[in-house]
MIDOSE-1310 file (N, C-alpha, C; in nm, 2 decimals, decimal comma, always signed):
residues 177
mggh	+15,94/+18,26/-4,81/+16,06/+18,29/-4,70/+16,04/+18,14/-4,61; +16,14/+18,04/-4,66/+16,10/+17,94/-4,59/+16,27/+17,90/-4,51; +16,25/+17,85/-4,38/+16,38/+17,78/-4,35/+16,35/+17,81/-4,24; +16,45/+17,84/-4,13/+16,49/+17,84/-3,99/+16,57/+17,92/-3,97
htrp	+16,53/+18,04/-3,87/+16,60/+18,18/-3,88/+16,63/+18,18/-3,77; +16,80/+18,20/-3,71/+16,87/+18,23/-3,60/+16,93/+18,34/-3,58; +16,94/+18,39/-3,47/+16,97/+18,57/-3,46/+17,15/+18,54/-3,41; +17,26/+18,59/-3,44/+17,38/+18,58/-3,41/+17,35/+18,59/-3,28
tpny	+17,48/+18,49/-3,20/+17,54/+18,49/-3,07/+17,60/+18,68/-3,05; +17,51/+18,71/-2,97/+17,54/+18,84/-2,94/+17,67/+18,81/-2,91; +17,79/+18,92/-2,93/+17,91/+19,01/-2,90/+17,97/+19,04/-2,75; +17,98/+18,97/-2,68/+17,94/+19,03/-2,53/+18,07/+19,07/-2,50
redt	+18,09/+19,21/-2,42/+18,21/+19,27/-2,42/+18,27/+19,20/-2,28; +18,40/+19,12/-2,31/+18,40/+19,07/-2,15/+18,51/+19,13/-2,07; +18,54/+19,29/-2,14/+18,61/+19,36/-2,00/+18,55/+19,43/-1,94; +18,42/+19,42/-1,94/+18,33/+19,52/-1,90/+18,26/+19,37/-1,77
wfye	+18,21/+19,50/-1,62/+18,20/+19,45/-1,49/+18,07/+19,36/-1,50; +17,97/+19,35/-1,55/+17,87/+19,38/-1,59/+17,85/+19,20/-1,68; +17,97/+19,18/-1,70/+17,95/+19,05/-1,81/+17,97/+18,90/-1,74; +17,87/+18,80/-1,77/+17,86/+18,68/-1,62/+17,81/+18,62/-1,79
egkv	+17,87/+18,52/-1,84/+17,85/+18,41/-1,90/+17,64/+18,38/-1,86; +17,61/+18,39/-1,99/+17,48/+18,36/-2,02/+17,37/+18,48/-1,89; +17,44/+18,56/-1,83/+17,38/+18,61/-1,73/+17,32/+18,78/-1,79; +17,36/+18,87/-1,93/+17,33/+18,96/-1,97/+17,23/+18,91/-2,12
tiaa	+17,14/+18,95/-2,13/+17,08/+18,94/-2,28/+17,13/+19,00/-2,35; +17,19/+19,16/-2,31/+17,23/+19,29/-2,42/+17,32/+19,34/-2,36; +17,45/+19,37/-2,42/+17,59/+19,44/-2,37/+17,52/+19,60/-2,39; +17,49/+19,65/-2,27/+17,46/+19,80/-2,33/+17,57/+19,86/-2,21
tfvh	+17,56/+20,00/-2,27/+17,61/+20,14/-2,19/+17,48/+20,24/-2,17; +17,47/+20,29/-2,05/+17,38/+20,41/-2,04/+17,45/+20,53/-2,07; +17,31/+20,57/-2,17/+17,38/+20,68/-2,25/+17,31/+20,86/-2,18; +17,18/+20,81/-2,16/+17,09/+20,97/-2,12/+16,96/+20,93/-2,08
vnlv	+16,95/+21,01/-2,00/+16,81/+21,03/-1,96/+16,69/+21,13/-2,01; +16,59/+21,14/-2,05/+16,55/+21,26/-2,09/+16,41/+21,30/-2,04; +16,41/+21,41/-2,03/+16,30/+21,44/-1,99/+16,26/+21,55/-2,06; +16,12/+21,55/-2,10/+16,02/+21,66/-2,16/+15,94/+21,79/-2,12
ardw	+15,97/+21,90/-2,18/+15,97/+22,00/-2,11/+15,84/+22,08/-2,17; +15,80/+22,18/-2,09/+15,71/+22,26/-2,17/+15,81/+22,40/-2,24; +15,90/+22,40/-2,16/+15,98/+22,51/-2,23/+16,11/+22,48/-2,19; +16,19/+22,45/-2,28/+16,32/+22,37/-2,32/+16,42/+22,43/-2,21
rvla	+16,45/+22,55/-2,29/+16,58/+22,66/-2,24/+16,55/+22,68/-2,11; +16,43/+22,67/-2,05/+16,45/+22,78/-1,92/+16,46/+22,65/-1,82; +16,39/+22,48/-1,85/+16,41/+22,36/-1,79/+16,63/+22,38/-1,79; +16,66/+22,37/-1,86/+16,79/+22,32/-1,92/+16,87/+22,44/-1,88
hfye	+16,84/+22,58/-1,83/+16,89/+22,69/-1,78/+16,89/+22,65/-1,61; +16,79/+22,57/-1,57/+16,80/+22,50/-1,43/+16,91/+22,46/-1,41; +16,87/+22,33/-1,52/+17,01/+22,21/-1,47/+17,14/+22,30/-1,46; +17,17/+22,38/-1,52/+17,31/+22,40/-1,56/+17,35/+22,52/-1,46
qvlg	+17,22/+22,61/-1,40/+17,31/+22,70/-1,32/+17,28/+22,67/-1,18; +17,20/+22,54/-1,15/+17,12/+22,46/-1,02/+17,26/+22,37/-0,97; +17,24/+22,27/-1,08/+17,31/+22,17/-1,08/+17,44/+22,12/-1,16; +17,49/+22,23/-1,18/+17,58/+22,26/-1,29/+17,60/+22,12/-1,40
crpv	+17,50/+22,15/-1,48/+17,50/+22,06/-1,60/+17,60/+22,16/-1,68; +17,60/+22,05/-1,81/+17,68/+22,19/-1,90/+17,65/+22,14/-2,07; +17,60/+22,28/-2,12/+17,52/+22,20/-2,28/+17,62/+22,11/-2,36; +17,56/+22,02/-2,41/+17,65/+21,92/-2,52/+17,55/+21,97/-2,66
pper	+17,64/+22,04/-2,73/+17,60/+22,07/-2,84/+17,56/+21,98/-2,94; +17,48/+21,98/-3,05/+17,44/+22,12/-3,15/+17,30/+22,06/-3,01; +17,22/+22,20/-3,09/+17,12/+22,20/-3,01/+17,01/+22,15/-3,14; +16,86/+22,03/-3,04/+16,83/+22,03/-3,17/+16,71/+22,06/-3,25
dlyg	+16,62/+22,06/-3,37/+16,53/+22,09/-3,38/+16,49/+21,98/-3,51; +16,39/+21,90/-3,49/+16,37/+21,78/-3,53/+16,20/+21,78/-3,56; +16,20/+21,72/-3,69/+16,11/+21,69/-3,76/+16,05/+21,57/-3,83; +15,98/+21,54/-3,90/+15,95/+21,46/-4,03/+15,93/+21,38/-4,01
pwle	+15,88/+21,25/-4,08/+15,80/+21,12/-4,10/+15,90/+21,06/-4,01; +16,04/+21,05/-4,03/+16,11/+20,97/-3,93/+16,09/+20,99/-3,83; +16,08/+21,10/-3,77/+16,04/+21,11/-3,63/+15,92/+21,04/-3,60; +15,80/+21,07/-3,69/+15,66/+21,04/-3,61/+15,67/+20,92/-3,62
qgtg	+15,77/+20,87/-3,74/+15,76/+20,69/-3,70/+15,86/+20,64/-3,58; +15,94/+20,68/-3,59/+16,03/+20,66/-3,44/+15,99/+20,65/-3,33; +15,87/+20,77/-3,27/+15,79/+20,78/-3,15/+15,64/+20,76/-3,14; +15,62/+20,73/-3,25/+15,45/+20,75/-3,27/+15,34/+20,85/-3,29
vpga	+15,38/+20,90/-3,29/+15,34/+21,03/-3,23/+15,33/+21,15/-3,37; +15,21/+21,15/-3,40/+15,19/+21,23/-3,52/+15,22/+21,36/-3,52; +15,28/+21,39/-3,63/+15,33/+21,56/-3,61/+15,46/+21,58/-3,52; +15,50/+21,50/-3,47/+15,60/+21,49/-3,34/+15,73/+21,63/-3,46
rlqg	+15,73/+21,72/-3,37/+15,85/+21,82/-3,35/+15,90/+21,85/-3,23; +16,04/+21,81/-3,17/+16,09/+21,81/-3,10/+16,24/+21,90/-3,10; +16,27/+21,99/-3,02/+16,39/+22,11/-2,99/+16,41/+22,05/-2,87; +16,57/+22,11/-2,86/+16,60/+22,06/-2,69/+16,76/+22,04/-2,69
qhlr	+16,82/+22,00/-2,60/+16,94/+21,97/-2,62/+16,98/+21,90/-2,49; +17,09/+21,82/-2,48/+17,21/+21,72/-2,41/+17,24/+21,82/-2,31; +17,24/+21,80/-2,18/+17,33/+21,86/-2,11/+17,41/+21,72/-2,03; +17,55/+21,74/-2,04/+17,62/+21,68/-2,00/+17,64/+21,66/-1,81
lpgc	+17,59/+21,59/-1,76/+17,55/+21,56/-1,60/+17,70/+21,60/-1,54; +17,68/+21,64/-1,43/+17,80/+21,65/-1,34/+17,86/+21,56/-1,29; +17,99/+21,56/-1,26/+18,07/+21,44/-1,20/+18,11/+21,33/-1,33; +18,09/+21,35/-1,44/+18,07/+21,23/-1,54/+18,18/+21,21/-1,60
gdgg	+18,25/+21,31/-1,64/+18,36/+21,34/-1,73/+18,26/+21,37/-1,86; +18,34/+21,39/-1,98/+18,33/+21,42/-2,14/+18,28/+21,35/-2,18; +18,31/+21,27/-2,17/+18,23/+21,08/-2,23/+18,11/+21,03/-2,15; +18,05/+21,09/-2,04/+17,96/+21,03/-1,93/+17,82/+21,07/-2,00
ptle	+17,71/+20,98/-1,96/+17,58/+21,01/-1,93/+17,53/+21,17/-1,98; +17,45/+21,23/-2,02/+17,37/+21,33/-2,01/+17,22/+21,29/-1,99; +17,17/+21,45/-1,95/+17,04/+21,48/-1,95/+16,97/+21,50/-2,07; +16,88/+21,45/-2,14/+16,82/+21,48/-2,29/+16,71/+21,56/-2,27
ifqy	+16,70/+21,69/-2,27/+16,56/+21,79/-2,21/+16,54/+21,83/-2,35; +16,44/+21,81/-2,39/+16,34/+21,82/-2,52/+16,20/+21,91/-2,48; +16,15/+21,95/-2,61/+16,01/+22,01/-2,60/+15,96/+21,95/-2,72; +15,87/+21,88/-2,73/+15,78/+21,85/-2,79/+15,62/+21,88/-2,86
epve	+15,61/+21,88/-2,97/+15,49/+21,94/-2,99/+15,39/+21,85/-3,05; +15,31/+21,79/-3,07/+15,19/+21,80/-2,94/+15,29/+21,76/-2,83; +15,28/+21,82/-2,69/+15,27/+21,80/-2,54/+15,19/+21,74/-2,47; +15,19/+21,61/-2,39/+15,03/+21,59/-2,35/+15,12/+21,62/-2,21
phpp	+15,00/+21,68/-2,12/+15,02/+21,74/-2,02/+15,07/+21,68/-1,85; +15,15/+21,72/-1,78/+15,25/+21,67/-1,68/+15,15/+21,60/-1,58; +15,16/+21,49/-1,54/+15,07/+21,47/-1,44/+15,11/+21,53/-1,31; +15,02/+21,49/-1,18/+15,10/+21,60/-1,05/+15,19/+21,47/-1,00
vavn	+15,31/+21,57/-0,89/+15,38/+21,53/-0,89/+15,35/+21,38/-0,76; +15,42/+21,34/-0,81/+15,45/+21,18/-0,67/+15,54/+21,06/-0,69; +15,64/+21,12/-0,57/+15,77/+21,04/-0,61/+15,71/+20,90/-0,56; +15,62/+20,87/-0,56/+15,54/+20,68/-0,55/+15,48/+20,64/-0,68
ragl	+15,48/+20,73/-0,80/+15,42/+20,70/-0,92/+15,49/+20,60/-1,02; +15,44/+20,50/-1,02/+15,53/+20,37/-1,11/+15,57/+20,46/-1,22; +15,72/+20,37/-1,30/+15,77/+20,44/-1,38/+15,90/+20,51/-1,35; +15,93/+20,64/-1,39/+16,05/+20,70/-1,38/+16,05/+20,74/-1,25
ghla	+16,11/+20,78/-1,16/+16,08/+20,80/-0,97/+16,13/+20,99/-0,98; +16,27/+20,96/-1,01/+16,32/+21,07/-1,01/+16,49/+21,05/-1,05; +16,54/+21,20/-1,02/+16,70/+21,21/-1,07/+16,80/+21,23/-0,95; +16,85/+21,16/-0,91/+16,87/+21,21/-0,81/+17,06/+21,28/-0,79
favd	+17,10/+21,33/-0,73/+17,23/+21,44/-0,79/+17,27/+21,48/-0,58; +17,42/+21,43/-0,60/+17,46/+21,43/-0,44/+17,55/+21,58/-0,45; +17,50/+21,64/-0,34/+17,53/+21,78/-0,29/+17,64/+21,74/-0,20; +17,63/+21,90/-0,18/+17,79/+21,89/-0,03/+17,69/+21,95/+0,06
dvea	+17,54/+22,00/+0,03/+17,48/+22,08/+0,16/+17,31/+22,04/+0,10; +17,29/+22,00/+0,15/+17,13/+21,91/+0,12/+17,03/+22,06/+0,10; +17,03/+22,11/+0,29/+16,94/+22,17/+0,30/+16,97/+22,36/+0,17; +17,12/+22,37/+0,16/+17,16/+22,46/+0,10/+17,11/+22,46/-0,03
acea	+17,14/+22,34/-0,09/+17,09/+22,29/-0,24/+16,95/+22,32/-0,27; +16,81/+22,23/-0,13/+16,72/+22,29/-0,16/+16,70/+22,43/-0,18; +16,76/+22,49/-0,05/+16,70/+22,63/-0,11/+16,76/+22,68/-0,26; +16,86/+22,64/-0,31/+16,88/+22,72/-0,42/+16,79/+22,69/-0,53
vlda	+16,79/+22,56/-0,52/+16,63/+22,50/-0,62/+16,50/+22,60/-0,61; +16,46/+22,68/-0,50/+16,36/+22,72/-0,47/+16,36/+22,82/-0,55; +16,53/+22,91/-0,51/+16,56/+23,01/-0,56/+16,52/+23,01/-0,72; +16,58/+22,90/-0,75/+16,53/+22,91/-0,91/+16,40/+22,83/-0,96
ggsv	+16,29/+22,82/-0,90/+16,21/+22,80/-0,94/+16,11/+22,69/-0,90; +16,22/+22,60/-0,88/+16,17/+22,44/-0,81/+16,08/+22,47/-0,66; +16,03/+22,33/-0,65/+15,96/+22,32/-0,54/+16,00/+22,26/-0,42; +15,98/+22,22/-0,31/+16,01/+22,13/-0,19/+15,86/+21,99/-0,18
vgrv	+15,96/+21,91/-0,21/+15,82/+21,76/-0,21/+15,79/+21,74/-0,05; +15,93/+21,72/-0,01/+15,97/+21,63/+0,14/+16,01/+21,76/+0,20; +16,03/+21,68/+0,33/+16,15/+21,75/+0,46/+16,27/+21,68/+0,42; +16,39/+21,76/+0,46/+16,53/+21,74/+0,45/+16,57/+21,61/+0,57
vsld	+16,56/+21,48/+0,53/+16,60/+21,37/+0,71/+16,75/+21,28/+0,69; +16,77/+21,28/+0,75/+16,89/+21,18/+0,75/+16,86/+21,08/+0,83; +16,93/+20,94/+0,75/+16,90/+20,84/+0,83/+17,06/+20,72/+0,80; +17,07/+20,67/+0,90/+17,21/+20,56/+0,91/+17,16/+20,46/+0,81
vpga	+17,21/+20,40/+0,70/+17,17/+20,29/+0,60/+17,29/+20,16/+0,69; +17,26/+20,09/+0,76/+17,39/+19,97/+0,84/+17,45/+19,93/+0,67; +17,54/+19,93/+0,68/+17,68/+19,91/+0,59/+17,71/+19,94/+0,48; +17,64/+20,05/+0,52/+17,66/+20,21/+0,35/+17,70/+20,33/+0,42
grvt	+17,64/+20,35/+0,51/+17,64/+20,50/+0,56/+17,56/+20,59/+0,63; +17,53/+20,70/+0,63/+17,50/+20,84/+0,70/+17,39/+20,89/+0,60; +17,29/+20,90/+0,53/+17,30/+20,99/+0,45/+17,19/+21,07/+0,50; +17,18/+21,18/+0,39/+17,11/+21,30/+0,49/+17,02/+21,31/+0,32
fayv	+16,88/+21,33/+0,29/+16,82/+21,35/+0,17/+16,71/+21,48/+0,17; +16,71/+21,51/+0,03/+16,53/+21,59/+0,06/+16,49/+21,56/-0,10; +16,40/+21,54/-0,16/+16,29/+21,54/-0,23/+16,27/+21,69/-0,29; +16,29/+21,74/-0,43/+16,27/+21,88/-0,45/+16,21/+21,87/-0,63
tdpe	+16,15/+21,97/-0,66/+16,08/+21,93/-0,81/+16,15/+22,06/-0,90; +16,22/+22,05/-1,02/+16,29/+22,11/-1,11/+16,13/+22,27/-1,15; +16,14/+22,33/-1,21/+15,99/+22,42/-1,26/+15,89/+22,33/-1,29; +15,96/+22,29/-1,39/+15,85/+22,19/-1,46/+15,77/+22,08/-1,35
gnvi	+15,82/+22,02/-1,24/+15,75/+21,94/-1,16/+15,86/+21,80/-1,17; +15,96/+21,82/-1,27/+16,03/+21,63/-1,22/+16,05/+21,68/-1,12; +16,06/+21,54/-1,02/+16,14/+21,52/-0,89/+16,28/+21,47/-0,87; +16,30/+21,58/-0,86/+16,48/+21,56/-0,80/+16,54/+21,49/-0,67
elqr	+16,59/+21,44/-0,62/+16,65/+21,37/-0,51/+16,79/+21,48/-0,46; +16,79/+21,49/-0,41/+16,90/+21,64/-0,34/+17,02/+21,50/-0,24; +17,14/+21,46/-0,20/+17,21/+21,35/-0,14/+17,28/+21,43/-0,09; +17,28/+21,31/+0,00/+17,52/+21,38/+0,07/+17,49/+21,23/+0,20
wsae	+17,64/+21,15/+0,11/+17,66/+21,05/+0,21/+17,77/+21,05/+0,29; +17,79/+20,99/+0,40/+17,89/+21,00/+0,49/+17,88/+20,88/+0,56; +17,99/+20,89/+0,63/+18,06/+20,76/+0,72/+17,91/+20,74/+0,80; +17,87/+20,60/+0,85/+17,80/+20,60/+0,94/+17,81/+20,65/+1,10
a	+17,70/+20,69/+1,17/+17,76/+20,80/+1,28/+17,74/+20,67/+1,41
């Protein structure tokens, strides 16, 4: 195996807003966020009923050597489904909710943990949305607060969790006060 190997020049999509010569390593489109659930059906129901996500068939039941190789998890099996995020249209990104076997325990809730911190949803009424989360088995992390963000407007927000402890930010933006 000799010789010099070079990679082909990427085919950047010049018609997209993120294109700038020499600034983008790969042309990418956001497609989904994954939540690993203890019970995927219960968690999916929460996101459908409380936040308006819609199921995107088919349900998945995946296993085999290819999954073990791709995930690095010996004996991996996953079940679940994608949910279309509200306000994103039929081709928009999804929330992928999968139940793994085997599953690692969920660490304690902390909004300041390194890594993925939270999912955020815009709502009309933050306090009412918090109540809906509580009624559906979620919990409150902090209080509802409002503040003016210079140049951006006024935001009212609260951090809550879904029934499995994943942090969600509920927010409403308005013109500055």
